[in-house]
N, C-alpha and C positions, 0 to 999 in steps of 0.2 A: 588565549586558548593555546593549549599545548600542541605543537605541531608534531607530525609523525615523520619518522625518517624513512618510512617505506614509500615507494612510489604507489600512488593510488589513482584509480580511474574507473569510472563507469559512465558510458555514454547513454544518457537517458533519452529515450524516444518519448513521444507524446505522453508525458505524465499527465494524462487527461484528468481534469477535475472530475471527480466521481460525483455525479449528481443524480438525483433521483426524483420521482413522480409524485403526484398529489391527489388528495381526496379529502373529504370531510365527513364526519359522522358525529352525531350527538348521542353517542352511546353513553348511558349513565347507569346508575344503580350499582349493585354489588358486582364484585369480580366474577366473571363467568368462567366456566370450564373451558379449557382450550379447544376441545373437540367434541366431547360426548357427555359432559356434565357429571362425570364420575370421578372427579378429582378430590384429593385430600389436601389441597394446598393450604398453607397457613396464611391467614389474612388478618391476624390480630395485631400487626404492628400499627402504631398510630401514625397519623399524618406528621410529616417532618415539621419540627419547630419552625415557625415562620420568621423570616428575616425582618429587619426593621421596616415599618411602614406597610406590612403585608395587607392589612385591612383596606388600604387605599389603592392597592395595586389592581391593575387590569389583569385578570387571570386568563384572558384569551391571547394566546401566543402563536404566531406563525413562524414556522421553521422550514427552511429549504435544505433538504438533505442531499448530500452528494450521492451519486449513483453507486449502488452496491449490487453485485450480481445476485446476492442472496434474496433481494427483494423480488426477483423474478420468480421465486419459488414459493410464493404465498399460495395457500390452498384456494381453490375456487370459492368465490363468494366473500373472500376477505380482501382488505386493502390496508394500506399503511395507516389509515385512520379508523379501521374497523377490524379489530382482532383482539384476542384475549389479553395481550400485553398492553395494548393501547388502553383498554378498559382499566387495567390494573394501575397504570401510571396516572390516569385521571383521578382514580379514587384515592390513591395514596398521597398524591401531591396536592390535590385540591385545585390544580390548574386544568385548563381546557386547551391543550395544544392542537394545532392543525399543521400536519406535516405535508409538505409539498415536495415533489420529486422532479428533478431535471433529467434530461436524457443522458446517455452514457458518452455521447460525443457533442462537441460544440458548447461545453459547459461555460467556458469563459465568456464567449460571445453572448450567451443567454443571460448570464449574470449581469453583464454590462447593460443589456437592454432593460432588464428588470430594475436595476438601480437608476438608470436614466429616466425610467417612467415615473418614478416617485412612489409607485405602489409596490413597496418592497416588503418582504418578510422581515421579521425582527432578528432572525439569525440565519446566516447563510454558511453552510459548510464548504470549505475550500481545502483541497488536498495539495494544491500547487503553491509552493512558497513564492515563486516568481509572480504569480497572479496576486497573491496577498500583498506583496510589496508594492505592486503597481497601484492597486486600489487604495492602499493606505497612503501612499505618497501623493496621490491625486486629490486627496481630501474627501473621497467617497465614503470613508469609514468614520465611525464615532470613537473617540478616545474613551477607554473603558475604566480608567483608574477610579474616578469618583463613584460610578455605578457599582463596581466591584467592591469598593470599600463599604458601601451602604447595603448592598443586597447579595454579595457574593463571598461571605466570610469563609465558607467551606471551599469554594472554588480557588480562593487565594492560597490554599494549602497545597496546590499543585506544585510540581517541580519548578524551582526557581529558574533553572536553565530554560525551561519551556517558556516561561513568561519573558525572560530576557530575549528570546528569539522572536517574540511578538512585539517588541518595542521599536518604535520609530521616533527618533528625536526625543527619547526619554519617556514617551507615553505608550501605554499598552493599547495596541490597535487591533487586537484579536484575542478571543478567549481560546487558549490552546487546549487541545486534547493531547496530553503528553504521550510520547511514543514508548512502546516497549522496545527495549534495545536488544535486538536479536537478529539473527540471520533468517531469511525466508526462502531463498532460492538455492537450487542445486541442479546437478545433472542426474536425472533418474535413469538407471541403466538396468537392462535385462540381465540379472545375475546368472540365470540358467544359460543364456547364450554366451556370456562372458566365460563361464566355466568350460563350456564346449570349445571355445576358441583356444584354450590353453594359456591365455594371458592371465597371469596371477593377479594383477591389480592395475587399475587405470590410474596413472600418475603423469607420465611424460607425454609429450606430443606424439611420439611414436606409438606409445601404448594406445592412445585414443584413436589414432588413424588406423592402426592395425585392427582394432576392434570394429571400427566402422566398416572396414573393407570386408572383414569376415561376415558381418551381418548382411552386407549387400550381396556378396558372392555366394555364401552358403545358405542364407535364409531368405534372400529376395526382399530385404527390408532396406529402408533408408537407415543409414548409420545414425544420423542425428536430425532431430526436428526441434523446433523451438518457437517461443512466443515473440514474434517480431512486430506486432501491432499494438497500439493503444498505450502500452506502458513504457517499457524501456528498450523496445525494438531490437535491432541487430546487436546492440551491446548488452542486452539482457540475456547473456549466456554465461552467468557466473558459474564457475567451475570450468569454463573454457577461457574466458578473458583473464581468469586468475593466473594462467601461465604466461601472460604477456605483461604482467605488472599493472593490469588494469583493474582497479577496484573502486574508483570514485571519479567524480567529474574533474577534479584538479589533480595534477601531478606535481610533487615537490621536486624542484631541481636541486643540483648540488649547491648552488649559491643561496638556497633557502627561499627563493621566490617560486611562485607557482606558474604553471602553464596549463592551458586547456588540454585535457586528455583527447578531445576530439581531433586535434590536429597534431598530436605528438608522434614521434617515431614509433612508440609502442603501439599506437592505434594503427599506423600504417602496416606494421609487421603482423598484427592480428588480422587485419582485413585481407592482406595478401594470403595468409594461411587459410582463412575462411574461403577465399576464392579458389584455392587449390582443391579443397575438399568438395566445393560445389562443382567445379569442373570435372571432378572424378565421379560425380554422381553419388557422393556420400552424404551430402547435405540436402534435406528436404527442400525442393524448389519453391514450395508454398509458404515457407516460414515467414516471409515479409508481411503476409496478410493474416497470419494466424494470431488468434487470441488464445487464452488458456483453454477455452472450450475445444478448439480444433486440435490443440496439442494433446489434450486428454483423449480425444477421439482417435487420433493417430496412434497413440500408444496402446490404447485399449483394444483397438482393432488389429494389433500386432503387425502394423505396417512400418514401425520404426523401433529400433533397438535401444535408443536413448533419446532423451528430450529434456530441455530445461523447463523446470516447473517449480512452483512454490509448494510448500509441504501440504497445504490443504487440498490442492489439486491432486497431489500424489495419492492421497487417501481415496479420492474418487476413482482414480485409475485402479488402485488396489481393490476397491470394492467391485469394480467392473471385471477385473481379472478373476476375482473369487467366483464369479458366476460360471466361469469355464474351468474351474479347478486349478487356477494358477495364481492364487493369492500369494503375495510375498515375493514374486519374481522380480519386481522393480525395487531397487534400492538406490539411495543417493551414493554416487561414486565420490572418491577422493578428488578434490579440485585439481585441475591440471597444474603442474609445477613448472617453473622456468628452468633454465640450464643450471642454476645453482640450487635447485631443489626447493625454492621458495614459491609461495602462492599468495595472492591477495584477493580476498573476498570481503566485501564491505558489510558492515551491519546495516540493518534496515534503513537507517537514516539518522537525522539529527534528533533533537529532543522533542520535536513536535510531530505528531501523526497527522493532525489536521488543524486548520485554523478556522475557528468559528467567528465569522465576520458579522459585525453589527453595522448596517448601513447608516450613514449620517442622517438619513431621512426616515429611519425606522419609526413606526408609530408607538411601539411599546418596548423599548430596549430594557427598561427597568423590569418589566414583567418577564422578559425572556431570560435575563440573568438570574432573577429570583427563581424561575422554574428550574433551570439547570442546577442552581444551588440546592433546591429542594430535593432533586434527584440524588445528588451526590452526598447530601447530608445524612441520608438514611441508608446504611449498609444493606439492609434487607431489600430495598428497591434495586440497588445496583446488582446484588446477588441474583435477584429474580430475573433481571434483564439479561444477565450473563448465562444463567443455568436453567431458568424456568422455575416451576413449582416443585418444592420438596415432596417426595413420595409420588410424584407424577413423572417429572422429567429427570429427576436425580434422587439418589438416596445418600445418606451419610453413614459410613461404616468406619468405626474407629477413628473418626475425625476426617476421613477422606471422602471427598465428593465423588460419587460414581454415577455415571449416566445410566438411564433406563432406555428401553427400546423407543420410548416416546420423546427422547431428547431431540430428535430431528425436528420436532414441531417448533422448537425455539429458533432454529437456525435462520429462517427467513427474516427474523426480527432483530438480529444482532446490530443493525445500524442504530437502534435506539440507545445502545450502550455509549453514553457520553464519556465516562471514565469509570474505572472500576476500583472498588476497594478489594475486589477479589484478585488473586494473583494470576499472572499470565499462565503459570504452570497448571493451576487448577482449571482454568478455562480450556486449555488445550486438552487436558485429560478428559474432561467431561464431554467435549465435542469429538473425542476419539482421534485427535490430531497429534498427541504427544509422541507416539512411537515414530511418527514421520518427521516431526520437528527435531527431536533430540539428536539424531545424527548430524544435523547441520551446525550444532553448537561448536563442535571442534573444527568446523570448516570455515569459520568466520573470524577474521582477524584484523580488519581495517576500519578505522573511523574516517569519515569523509569531512574534511575541513569545510567544504562548500556548503554542506547541510547545516553547519553550525555557525558560519561567519555572520556578522551583522549585515543588514541590508546595505547594498551599494547601488546607487541609482543607475549607474552605467550597466550594471548587471540586470537589475530588475526590468529595465526598459527593453532589453534585447535577448534575455536568456532563452525564452521559449523559442524564438525564431532561430537563434543559433543552434540550439539543441536539435530542433526539427531539421534544419539544413544539414547538420552533421549526420543525422540518422538517414536522411534521404540519400545523401551521397555515399554513405557507407554501403547501403544496399545496391546502389548503382555500380560501385566498384566490384562488389562481390559477384553480382550477376553479369558483369562484363558490359553493362550498358554504358559505363564510363571507363575508359582505359586507366589503369593505375598510374601510367606515366603522366597523368594530369593531376597527380597528387599536389604538387607544389602550387598549381593554379588554384586548386580547391582551397588550400591553406590561405592564399591571398584573398580569395573570395570571402572566406570565413572571417578573416580579420577586418576586411573592408566593411562587413555588415555590422561591425561593432565589437567583434571579438577582441581586437587589439586594445581598444579603449576600455573594455570591461576587465581584461586581465591586468592592465596597468592600474586600474582603480582598485582591484582586489589586492594587488601587491602593495599599493600605497596605503591601504587601510589596515594592514596587519598590525 
């Protein structure tokens, strides 16, 4: 793999497995209207051509979905196994899936318990690469090469890099959902307040600090809030970390070897700077416990002038501000630059968005693979899962897909989308996200070697613990709970927990 000459870092906090809840329904018959029976959806596409041996397959498939916040927004009376898209999938594939949902936290432990019990789903969604590696190397997962060859002809057309990332000792140990390669995060800033401050553009550290001070002193707001819990924690401030050479988990040194960003001089410099703005009252003190929900609320209530958000959350904030006549006041700012005018903001990740695990003791792995193959074999199914029903949730004008007012009805069910034949751009436009996403394109410039490197046992065994330890201590340093003069001691602790052995193994494996 081609190495990057840029220094790259992002310290991930609890990249919690996104897991979701369960229910069952024997809904059958024709595809129903999503809400009121007045749809004009097109249902004349035929059931997908069956893979080899389809007549003998067990069509009852259990799938454990990773947690997705959209699932919390299902209308009253509906569930993951009782809604209009579930009915549609059953009818068009001929399969009878039962979706189960795990909680938003404690996913890895729950999955371990389920696998150990022997009563496992046929597919388990896993967003955490380290968790996938551990399960695969422990013998808990089923090699998929033979099953994919027999039942997954369409699935095997996925990105070759994605499959390579799912191989352990030459065998495919997970069905990948290939990632869209894009940036997702930035610093959303109140443009009206920025204009009032007289600061032309936010780029340098001084620009950002002066803006935060203006917001505090003149508007009574926190200068900066952010998402410090559940996902990437204190290091999930892309657009801020960008000014410290921090864009990915690993930094490439001058000798071509890598070091952990968590314990680098860059990280220390960033943490010291964050402590300064915290001590000055410019940084929201609640950021360590905030999720995207709290950040949205803080910005929407006009209690913070800037905050780190992904683009879909910014749309929610914008919709909230529209209610008070201030639509468009939040815009993504230019990432902070370093002393040389450079910045580092990483793309979303490596080639895999999530790993679909098949437990070694799964009762119907063939049926599960055949079911997913059926979904991706029919572009109309994928299109419907992405956009809903034509002339109900979207229209097509001059070849362009345009959302209707009812497009929001589809949003709770987007976790059904295994992989799309639809384009990323189309999906974002239909969901109303494109205008919020597009500014991030020019602000993303770093690939993370860590997300794409082959599995390394020393890393798989310890990574989550190392990541969480780094995140925990970063917060302590910023809040002053741990003095910064204990940095060297923290580095020793990190290395003794397996950090040194892991980085040595990474460098040896290049």
